C-alpha positions in Angstrom: 92.1 73.4 124.3 89.1 75.2 122.6 87.2 77.9 124.4 84.0 75.8 124.2 85.8 72.8 125.6 87.2 74.9 128.4 83.8 76.2 129.4 82.3 72.6 129.4 85.1 71.5 131.7 84.5 74.5 133.9 80.9 73.6 134.4 81.9 70.0 135.1 84.5 71.1 137.6 82.0 73.1 139.6 79.6 70.1 139.8 82.5 67.9 141.0 83.5 70.6 143.5 80.1 70.3 145.1 80.0 66.6 145.0 83.3 66.4 146.9 81.8 68.3 149.8 78.9 66.0 150.1 80.9 62.8 150.7 83.1 61.3 153.3 86.5 62.8 153.0 89.8 61.4 152.2 91.2 58.2 153.6 95.0 58.2 153.6 96.9 55.4 151.7 98.5 54.5 154.9 95.0 53.5 156.2 95.0 56.4 158.7 91.5 58.1 158.4 91.7 61.8 159.2 88.2 63.4 159.4 84.9 63.5 157.6 83.3 66.9 157.1 79.6 67.5 157.4 77.5 66.6 154.3 76.0 69.2 152.1 72.2 68.9 152.2 71.5 70.0 148.7 73.4 70.3 145.4 72.7 72.1 142.1 71.0 70.2 139.3 73.1 68.4 136.7 73.1 71.4 134.3 74.6 73.7 137.0 76.9 76.5 136.1 78.9 78.9 138.2 75.9 81.2 138.3 73.8 78.3 139.7 76.4 77.7 142.3 76.3 81.4 143.3 72.6 81.1 143.8 72.9 77.9 145.8 75.5 79.5 148.1 73.1 82.4 148.7 70.4 80.1 149.8 71.6 80.0 153.4 74.8 80.3 155.4 74.4 76.9 157.0 74.9 75.1 153.7 77.8 77.4 152.8 79.4 76.8 156.2 79.2 73.1 155.6 80.8 73.5 152.2 83.6 75.6 153.5 84.3 73.4 156.5 84.4 70.3 154.4 86.7 71.9 151.9 89.0 73.1 154.6 89.3 69.6 156.0 90.0 68.2 152.5 92.8 70.7 151.9 94.4 69.9 155.3 94.0 66.2 154.6 96.0 66.6 151.5 98.9 68.2 153.4 98.8 65.7 156.3 98.4 62.6 154.1 101.5 63.6 152.1 103.6 64.7 155.1 106.9 62.8 155.6 107.7 61.2 158.9 110.2 63.9 159.7 107.5 66.5 159.5 108.1 67.8 156.0 105.0 69.0 154.2 104.5 68.5 150.5 105.8 71.7 148.9 104.9 71.3 145.2 103.5 68.4 143.1 102.8 68.5 139.4 99.5 67.0 138.4 98.8 64.4 137.0 102.4 63.1 136.6 103.0 63.3 140.4 106.5 64.8 140.0 107.6 66.7 143.1 109.2 70.1 142.7 112.5 71.0 144.4 113.8 74.2 146.1 111.1 74.5 148.8 110.5 77.8 150.5 110.8 77.6 154.3 108.6 80.6 154.6 105.7 79.0 152.7 106.2 75.7 154.5 106.1 77.3 158.0 102.9 79.1 156.9 101.5 75.7 155.8 102.1 74.5 159.4 99.9 77.4 160.6 97.1 76.4 158.3 97.0 72.9 159.8 96.6 74.5 163.2 93.7 76.6 161.7 92.1 73.3 160.5 92.6 71.8 163.9 90.5 74.6 165.4 87.8 74.6 162.7 87.4 70.8 162.7 88.0 70.2 166.4 90.3 67.4 165.5 93.7 67.1 167.2 95.0 65.1 164.2 95.8 68.3 162.4 97.5 69.9 165.5 99.7 66.8 165.7 100.7 67.1 162.0 101.3 70.8 162.5 103.5 70.2 165.5 105.7 67.8 163.5 106.0 70.3 160.7 106.6 73.3 163.0 109.3 71.5 165.0 111.1 70.8 161.7 110.9 74.3 160.3 111.9 75.9 163.6 115.3 74.3 163.1 115.8 77.2 160.7 115.8 79.7 163.6 119.2 81.3 164.3 120.6 83.9 166.5 123.8 85.9 166.3 125.9 88.5 168.2 125.1 91.4 165.7 121.3 91.2 165.8 118.7 90.8 168.6 116.3 88.0 169.1 116.1 85.2 166.6 115.2 85.1 162.9 113.9 82.5 160.5 116.6 81.8 158.0 115.8 80.7 154.4 117.0 81.3 150.8 120.3 82.9 152.0 118.8 85.5 154.3 116.7 86.4 157.3 113.5 88.3 156.5 110.8 90.0 158.5 108.3 87.9 156.4 109.8 84.7 157.7 109.7 86.0 161.2 106.0 87.0 160.8 104.8 83.7 159.4 106.6 81.7 162.2 104.8 83.9 164.7 101.5 83.3 162.8 102.0 79.5 163.1 102.7 79.9 166.9 99.6 82.1 167.2 97.4 79.6 165.4 98.7 76.8 167.6 97.8 79.0 170.7 94.3 79.5 169.3 93.8 75.9 168.5 95.3 74.4 171.7 95.4 77.2 174.3 99.1 76.4 174.8 102.5 77.7 173.6 104.4 74.8 175.0 105.2 72.3 172.3 106.8 69.1 173.7 108.9 71.2 176.1 109.7 74.0 173.5 108.7 77.5 174.8 107.0 78.8 171.7 106.0 82.1 173.4 109.7 82.9 174.0 110.4 82.1 170.4 107.5 84.3 169.2 108.7 87.3 171.4 112.3 86.8 170.1 111.1 86.8 166.5 109.0 89.9 167.2 112.0 91.7 168.7 114.1 90.8 165.7 111.5 92.5 163.4 111.3 95.5 165.8 115.1 95.9 165.2 114.3 96.3 161.5 111.8 99.1 162.1 112.6 102.8 161.2 111.5 106.0 162.8 108.8 106.6 160.2 107.3 103.2 161.1 108.6 101.4 158.0 110.6 98.2 157.9 113.8 96.9 156.3 112.8 93.5 154.9 116.0 91.3 155.1 119.5 91.0 156.4 122.5 88.7 156.2 122.7 86.8 159.5 126.3 85.6 159.0 129.0 87.3 161.1 129.6 90.8 159.7 126.4 90.6 157.7 124.2 93.7 157.3 120.7 94.8 156.6 120.0 94.8 152.9 118.4 98.2 152.1 117.4 97.1 148.5 115.5 93.9 149.4 111.8 94.4 149.4 108.8 92.1 149.3 105.4 93.7 148.8 103.6 91.6 151.5 106.2 91.7 154.2 104.9 94.8 155.9 101.4 93.4 156.2 102.7 90.1 157.5 104.8 91.9 160.1 101.9 94.1 161.1 99.7 91.1 161.6 102.4 89.2 163.6 102.8 92.1 166.0 99.1 92.2 166.6 99.1 88.5 167.2 101.8 89.0 169.8 99.7 91.7 171.4 96.8 89.4 171.7 98.9 86.5 173.1 100.8 88.6 175.6 98.7 91.7 176.3 102.0 93.7 176.1 101.2 97.2 174.8 104.5 97.7 173.0 103.5 95.3 170.3 100.3 97.3 169.6 102.3 100.6 169.6 104.7 99.2 167.0 101.8 97.9 164.9 100.1 101.3 165.0 103.3 103.0 163.8 103.8 100.5 161.0 100.1 100.7 160.0 100.4 104.5 159.9 103.2 104.2 157.4 101.2 101.7 155.3 98.2 103.9 155.2 100.3 106.5 153.4 101.2 104.0 150.6 99.2 103.2 147.4 96.4 100.8 147.9 97.3 97.2 146.9 95.4 93.9 147.0 97.1 93.1 150.3 95.5 90.2 152.2 98.0 90.5 155.1 97.1 94.2 155.7 93.4 93.1 155.5 94.0 90.5 158.2 95.5 93.3 160.3 92.4 95.4 160.1 90.4 92.4 161.5 92.9 92.3 164.4 92.5 96.0 165.0 88.8 95.6 165.1 88.9 92.6 167.4 91.6 93.9 169.8 91.7 97.7 169.7 89.8 100.1 167.4 89.2 100.1 163.7 89.6 103.8 163.0 87.7 105.7 160.2 91.0 105.8 158.3 91.6 102.1 158.8 88.0 101.4 157.5 88.4 103.6 154.5 91.7 102.0 153.5 90.3 98.5 154.1 87.3 99.4 151.9 89.6 100.6 149.2 91.5 97.3 149.2 88.2 95.4 148.8 87.1 97.7 146.0 90.4 97.2 144.1 90.0 93.4 144.3 86.3 93.6 143.2 87.2 95.9 140.3 89.8 93.3 139.2 87.3 90.4 139.5 87.0 89.5 135.8 90.8 88.8 135.7 91.0 87.1 139.1 88.2 84.7 138.3 89.3 83.8 134.8 90.1 80.1 134.0 93.8 80.8 133.5 94.2 82.6 136.7 96.4 81.2 139.5 94.4 79.7 142.3 97.2 80.7 144.7 96.6 84.3 144.0 92.9 84.1 144.0 92.8 82.3 147.3 94.4 85.4 148.9 91.5 87.5 147.7 89.2 85.3 149.8 91.5 86.1 152.8 91.4 89.8 152.1 87.6 90.1 151.5 86.7 87.9 154.4 89.0 89.7 156.8 87.7 93.1 155.8 84.1 91.9 156.1 84.8 90.7 159.7 86.6 94.0 160.5 83.8 96.1 159.2 81.1 93.9 160.9 82.8 94.0 164.3 83.2 97.8 164.0 79.5 98.2 163.2 80.2 99.5 159.7 78.5 98.5 156.4 79.8 95.1 155.3 76.9 93.3 153.6 78.1 94.4 150.1 81.0 92.0 150.5 78.9 88.9 150.9 78.1 88.3 147.2 81.7 89.0 146.2 83.0 86.4 148.7 80.6 83.8 147.3 82.0 84.3 143.8 85.6 83.8 144.9 84.7 80.8 147.0 83.0 79.2 144.0 86.2 79.7 142.0 88.2 78.0 144.7 85.9 75.0 145.1 86.2 74.4 141.4 90.0 74.3 141.8 90.1 71.7 144.6 90.8 68.2 143.3 89.1 66.0 142.1 87.2 68.9 140.6 89.3 70.3 137.8 89.0 72.3 134.6 91.7 70.3 132.8 90.1 67.0 131.9 91.9 64.9 134.4 90.2 61.7 135.4 89.4 60.8 139.0 92.1 58.1 138.8 94.8 60.5 137.7 94.2 62.8 140.6 93.1 60.4 143.3 96.3 60.6 145.3 96.2 64.4 145.4 92.5 64.8 146.4 91.9 67.9 148.4 94.8 69.7 146.8 94.3 73.2 145.2 95.9 73.2 141.8 97.2 76.4 140.2 95.7 76.2 136.7 95.7 74.0 133.6 98.8 75.7 132.1 100.9 75.3 135.2 99.3 72.2 136.7 100.8 72.0 140.2 99.7 72.0 143.8 101.9 74.2 146.0 101.6 74.3 149.7 100.6 78.0 149.8 97.6 77.4 147.7 96.1 75.1 150.3 97.4 77.4 153.1 95.8 80.5 151.7 92.5 78.7 151.0 92.3 77.1 154.5 93.0 80.4 156.2 90.7 82.4 153.9 87.9 79.9 154.2 88.3 79.8 158.0 88.0 83.6 158.1 85.0 83.4 155.8 83.4 81.0 158.3 84.0 83.6 161.1 82.2 86.2 159.0 79.2 83.8 158.4 79.0 83.1 162.0 78.9 86.8 162.8 76.0 87.1 160.4 74.3 84.2 162.1 74.6 86.0 165.4 77.2 83.6 166.8 79.4 86.6 167.6 79.0 90.3 168.2 78.7 92.7 165.3 
């Protein structure tokens, strides 16, 4: 595809992205209507470009809040509409052929359950909590215990990992936020969350760091070589969520020890660590050292903006930047520190994500080709698939962005 053709399609995608948020949302093929988001009151003119979209989004937070809320609901509708009766969420679908990918990741799928709970809270619609309950019940079947490790762990891909534990806790936390309950059809989710947290605590070292995975089979051991760059941040956030749910200071103490270790490491574009700074600001204290490190994460992302917002960039990765920037903005705002410099950057990343939400697309697909996948976030034109974590990261990031906008509106303390 020529560069000129790609640019033309980019502009068309943005226009379509705004149109989608102004209409009644998706009706499932089964005839089950989920929810309609609020209509957008104004749209750019026909010749709009990404720059025009940026200016439109700056016009007022009420319009932007409408756009984000409607997009969140559309992304969740895609997941719920394509959910199987046993609770399984759609892991990966190739567009426009509709071929479904195999080898699903339990970690990504349990995280997808959490994003449905987040939508349930944003939209005030129990439909999404019900879909999330079906999914979470299914994926919690991957919990195991053993006589050579404490608590329980989430098993997947041949190992137990602290990342899996953390994202299962995150889903339980999001359910607690959305419903006020940790009892799911007789299952004590609080007990499960504590057990998952204890299993991760068993993996923590004296310097605050974590081992990341172990073999749960009899005689299995911790794997000292296994490392995933985001598992520390996920675990940190999960312990802070446990602290909020239980009020038990041990979780905060463990989180502070892990955070101290992480602050000594090179700065990465770590959205999970960014979330944790928001939790510190909400529940405890955002220290000067925390704020400086969080600011550096944001600055690294902003410096990389040209690459992150390129047409060929993965929407999965770019969605995590919305999470990071929005979380840092909330943390700084709640701590009474300068944060306004993040607002225009968030708008740019949100514009990119709206242009990647079907039926808007850069790839020349017709509305008929993508109708069944409406609301899905596709990766890019070269790898044209929708994966569950693209929708998950966008839902969670957009929900955090909404929290920031409402702080700016005075609907929360700064």
